[in-house]
Every structure is written in C-alpha cells, then in structure tokens.
N, C-alpha and C positions, 0 to 999 in steps of 0.2 A: 823678319815678315817679308812673306810673298810677294812677289813681282806681279802687277794685272798682267794679264794678257786677254790683248780684245785684237778688233781688226782698227788700226789705226785710220787706214786708207777710208776704212767706210766712217767711221767719226769725221772724217776730214770731212768727207762726202757731204755728211750730215749737217754739218757747221755750215758750207758754205752756203745750203741749200735754204738752211733756219735764216741766214743772214740776209739772204734773196728778198725769204716772205716777210722778211720784218720790215724792210724797205720797199717794200712795193713792186718790187722787181717779177719782170715776166719769168715766168716757173717751166718746167716738162712736166709737174708731178709737185700735189703737195707731200710738204712735211708731216710726219708725225710721230707719236711717242705711245710708249703700252707698256707695264708694267704689271708682273705675273706677281700678284699676293697669296703669300702663305694663308692658310687656314686659323693660325693664329696669330693676330697682329696686336693684341693687347700690350703696350710697354715696349711695342719694337722701335728704335730709332729709326730703324730702316727696312726693309726687308734686305736680308741676306749677311745682317748685321749682329754678331754674336753677345754684345756686350749691353748693358744696362743705362738710362742715361744719368747715372751717378757714376758711373765706371769712367766711361767718355767722359766728364766732366771732370775726374780727377785725377785725369791719367791721361797722356796727349799721346802717348806710345798707342795705347788702345784706342783712344780716337780716333786715330790715323788709320790703324789696324782697321776698327770698323767703316770707317766709311770707302776703303779700297774694298773690304767685303761686301759692300751693300754693289760697287761699281760692277765685281766681278758675277755675281748673284743677278744681276740684269744681261748682263753681256752670255752669262750662259743661259739663263732662261728664255731670253727676248732679244737675241742681238738684231730678227731681222724690221728697227727702225729708226727711226731719226734722233733717237736721245744722245743725249750731253751728258756727258761726268760730269761734275760742279762740287770741289766740296764745298756741302752750304754749313755754315756753323752754325744753323738757327739752332742747334739742339743745345746751344750753352745758353738759350733762355730768350727771349722778348724785352727783359729788364737788364742786357748786358750794359749800355749805355748808360741806364738810370744807375748800377748799381756801379760805374765809375766814376759818378757823380758821388756814390757815398750811401746811393738808398741796396736792401741787404735781397741777396736772392738763395732760397732756400732750394735743397737739394731733393732728388726724389727720384726714385729706381724707377717709375712705371712714364714718368714726364719730365719734361726739359724744366729747370729751373723756372721757379717763378718769383713774385717779389711777395716779401714778405714784410717789408719795414719800408714806408717814404721817409722821403729826406725830409721834406718841407710837411710842415702841416698847415700852411696858410699860402694863400697869394701874396702877401706881406714881403713874406723869406724868399716864396721862390721870385718872385721878379728881379730879386737881385743875383740870381744864376747866374754861377763865371763858369768862364772857359780857360780860366787862368790857370791850367794843370795839365801836365803828361798823364797823358792816359796810359801808357806803357806803363807806367810807374803805381796804378792802382791794381788790387789782388785781379779782377778779372781782365785788364787789360792787357798784364805778364801774360795769364790764361788760353787768351785771345792768341795773343803774338808766338806763344811757344807752338799753341796744336798750328797755324796757319805756316808757321813756317818751316816745321817738321814734315808737314805732309808735301810742302812744296820741293824739300829735300828726297823724303821719299818717292814719288814721281818724277823728279829731275824734273818739274815743271813742266810736263807735256801735259795738264791737267789742271783746269783753273779754281782759284778760291771765292768764295762770293761774298759778296760782303756779307756782316753780321746781321743780326734781326734788329735793328735800332728802329723795326715798325713806322712810324710814321711820328713827326713833330710834337703831333696829338696824343698819339699812342704812348710814345714818350714821357709826355709831360702828368701821364696816368701813373706810370708806374715811381716820379716824384712824390706827387702830392695826392689827395683825394679827390676822385673823382667829379665826387655829386660836389664839394668845393671850386673846383677847375671847373663846373658847369655856374652854379652861383655865380663866381666872380665873373663871369663875362657879363654880365648886367648890370652889377654892381659896380667893379672895379676891370671894364675893359680896356683902360692902357695898360696897368699892370700883369693883364694875358695876352697883350702883344706883346711886352716884357720878354717874358716870361718865354713862350713859344717861339719869339725870333730867339733867346738864345741857346734855345733846347735843338732849335735849326742849327745854327751854327757849329752844335755842338758833333749832330752829327756828320756837319762837314769835315768835322776836325777826326773824327774817326774814319771816315771813307779812306782821308786823305795819310793816316799813319797808318793804314793796313796798305797802302799805295807803298811809304816807304818800306813796308815793312818785308815785304815778298815782290814788290816793281808792277809799275801798273800794266805790264804786257801780263801779270801772271793774275789780276782783280777780276771779276764777271761783276760790273754793279748792278744783273740784273740776273740773277735767278734762274728767272722761268725761259732767260736764253742765254745760256751763258758762254759770251763771247769777248774777250776782255777787248775794250774800246770800241763795242759795238752795241745798239740796241738800249740804249739810255739805263737810267737809271730804276732798281724795280723801288715801290712804293705798299707796305703794307699798312693799309691806313683804315682798321678794323672798325675803329670809332665812328665813322660817317654817318651809321644809322642811330649813332647813342644822339648828338644831337639837332637841335633844329637845322635843316637847309640853309637856311640863311644864315645861323650863325655861323654854320661848316665853311661859307663862302668869306663869310671873314673875318675870324679868327684859322683857321687853317689850310685855305685854298690859298693867299699868299706864299706860305712855309712852303706849303707844297711845291708851290711851281720855282719857289726861290731853289729847291735842292734839283728840280727838274732842268734850270735851267743852269744852273753848276756843270753837273754830269751828265746832261741829256735826259729829250723826253721819253720815257720806258714805260715802262708796266705797272699797272697799281689792280692791288689785288686788296679784296674788303671780306670777311666774312660774314657784314653783316646782315643786308639790306635785303629785306623780301621785296623783290621786283614787282612793280615800276617806281616805289616812294624811292626817295636819296638817288636817283639816277640823276638830275641834273647837277648835285654837287660831286657827285663821279668827273661831270663831261667838264664839269668847268675847272677842271684840272689836269686837262687839258693831256688827257696820258696816250701813249702812243697805242699801247695793249691792255685788255683787261683780261679778267678769265672769267669764263662765264658760271662762277662759284658764287656770284654776286647774287644769283638768286636760291635760294636754300628752302628745305624744305614743303612743303605741302604747295605750297607757291608755284613750282619750277613746275609747268606743264610747258606742252608743244607750243599753244599763241603764245604763252610768256615768252620762250623763245625767240621765234618770231621777231616780238615786237622788239625786243632786247637789240637783235641784228638788228633793224629795221634803223633804232636809233643810233647805236652807236655806229653806225655803216655811214650815218650824215654826219655826225664830227669824226668822219676817217680814223676810227678808233678799229685795231682791228681783236681778233678775240681768242683765246686757249684755254684748251679745257674739254671737260666729258661735257656730253651733249644728252644723259640719260636725265629724263621726266618723268615728273606724277602726272598721269592724265587722270582719276581718278580720287586723289585727296583724302586718300584714307591711310598715307602712310608707306614706309619703306619697299615693304613688298610688291608693292605697284610702282615700284619704279623700275622703267624699260628704258633699255637701247636705243639709240637714235635708226632709222630707217632710210633706207637709199636716199631716199627722195629729201627726208631734213637735213642728214649729213650734203650732198650734192648743195642746197641749197644754201646752207653756211658756207661750202668751200669756194664756193663762187664768190661770197662776204665776203673773202678774205681770213676766213678762221680756221686755224692749225687744227686738228685732231689731238685729242688725250684719253686716254683712257686706263681702267687698270681690272684686274680681277681673276680668272682663272685662263692657264694656259689655252684650254679651247674657247674660249669665248677670245682670247687674242687671236688668236686664227682667223675667227668670224670677224672681229674687228679690223684687222690687216688685209680681209677679203674683200669691206667690203669699203675699205679705202681705195683699193686697186679698183674696184668697179667704177668708184666717183672719178678718179683719176682719167680711168680710160671713155667717161663719159664726156669730160671737162677739155683735157690736152689730147 
C-alpha cells in the first residue's frame, strides 16, 4: 500500500486554525477548503478513489487504499487550502446501524449501500427495539471494525476516522420501519414512537462508543465536517427535518438529537431537505454549533435567501460552512453563480468558513477571493 505524501505541518496549521474558528476565537485569517472535481463523477466514491462502492464495501484493503488515494488526490491537486483528511465511512451506507439491528443492506457499484428490507413492519414491533447485543458481532459491525482498524494501522494513527453514517435517530428509524407508518404512529401512538426513537438514540451512542473502543477515542472524529478528535462536537445528518411538520420534529426528534449533542458535544447539523426558510425553526431548536449552507437547495437558493439565512443563524450563535453558490434567476442549475467578494465578505464577518469545488482554475479564483476578503477583514 502506498504511503501518503503530504505536508504534515500544513495540515497541523489547518487543524489549529479550524479548531479556533469553530470555537469562535480570534483569527488572523479565515480557513477555507476547495476540491478539484474531475469531469466524470458518476459512481465516484471520492475524487481520486479508483474503486466502486461495491468493491470497497466488500474488501477492506481496497477501501483503505481508495481513501488514501482520495487524500493524495486532494493534496496533489489543491494543497494550498485548509483541507483536513479524515476517513469517512459513509461509503458503507446510511443504513449501517439499521443493518446491525437486522435490516437489509443492498450493494451497488455506483452508490453506497441502501436499505432493501425493514426490520419492523409496525410501531408495535419497533417500540420494543433492544440494544442488548454486540454491534461488532453483526455482519456490518465486523465490516466497519475491519475497515477502521486497518485504516489506523495503514496511516500509523496520523489521520482520524470519522463516525459511521448513523444519520439521526429519525433517519435510522426510517431504515428500520416504513417511514409513512412511522409518521402516522406519531399521531396514533405517540408514546410508542418516543420509545422507539429513544432506543435508536441509545443505539447511536452505543455505535460511537464502540468505535472509540476499536481505534481509541483520540483517533475518532465525531464531526467529519471539522474532523478534529476531541473537538467540535458531534455531527448529525438529519435529512428528515423537512419530511414532517416542524412541531412534530420538535416533539419527537429534537429531544433525541439534543441527547446526542449533550453526550458528545454540540456540533454540526447537516440536512439535505429544507427549502429555506421553511423548517429553519426545527433546525435551530436542536441548537447545533454549525450548519452547512446546503440546507438551501434547488431553485430557491438566491442571494437574498443566503443573507437571511446568515442573519437567522447568526442570531442563534450558529456558524456556517459550505458553498455560497446561488441561483438568482430561478431557471435551473445553469444559472448558478459563484459568490462575489461582497457576499463572501459579509458571510466571513458572520463566522462562515468558505468551501467550494470545481475546476482547478475556479479553485485559484476562489482562493484569490478568500485572500482578498482576508486582507479586508484581518
């Protein structure tokens, strides 16, 4: 296996800067990250990774080789940014914890595994979910352990591992029973839903804790968006915030999300679903430290939306990470525009960390914009 060749001092500098940014400490410049994207991305696990999803899910050696190859690609194509390498086991699928309970995982060449069989048919079965079993004795627990232990050995513990993609308690719950039935149960059997989601929450805690035992807590990054072990809290992938009424989310999901944050530290909230400003109250109620700008998706992501989002999150002491590309004319992806210096400056002053991807030439322009904003602010 090839050894990773990179500037360790530069990564240490980036880690220190991003840690101080996350804590809201005084900076001399804002950190930023940028990834050069190849022309062909369909089926790609990550830029630079030569293997398919099926190959890396079934072969831990290829999985580790592929992850390291993606790191090398980043360091070779765009080293002059504050990128932090982390082994992100999300390629094992969003249903990995559900699979440990007993749901089915189906492999695919072009996508992470997806759930093809729910363990429970009704809330009456799901409410009695048990965590009285050893995760590592399950098929997918063994796979996850083999992958992360091999990675730590291959990198001499120099690069952290991220937590497995447990989504959120509600997200994992939908991999264990049909989502429509779960939503109906919120009205008809609320106490059983609370019991079910509480059990899943305890399962997520158990999963994170067992990963700490496998590789050592000092090697596990609880927040893959800012992967610094022991810092920056826990990440939550709550893609279902926009699926249910915000009041239902506050009643059933918020207590579970906050229990996880209480246990591991208030960290990042990612959600693919909402069209801003709908559902923002449900996001804020979870009290994350950070969110990504991907909360605003599709044709509703205009400059005015971005500024309003910054205002609302800033008022709630939430910092932002991600792309500022906007759609000003509501006619499709061809109209998406990269941010100008004025928008970038406003966001950076509000505690935002710039992130982007595209061609190498676009990356140089992105870096120059960040440098200009830094010269203005700092």
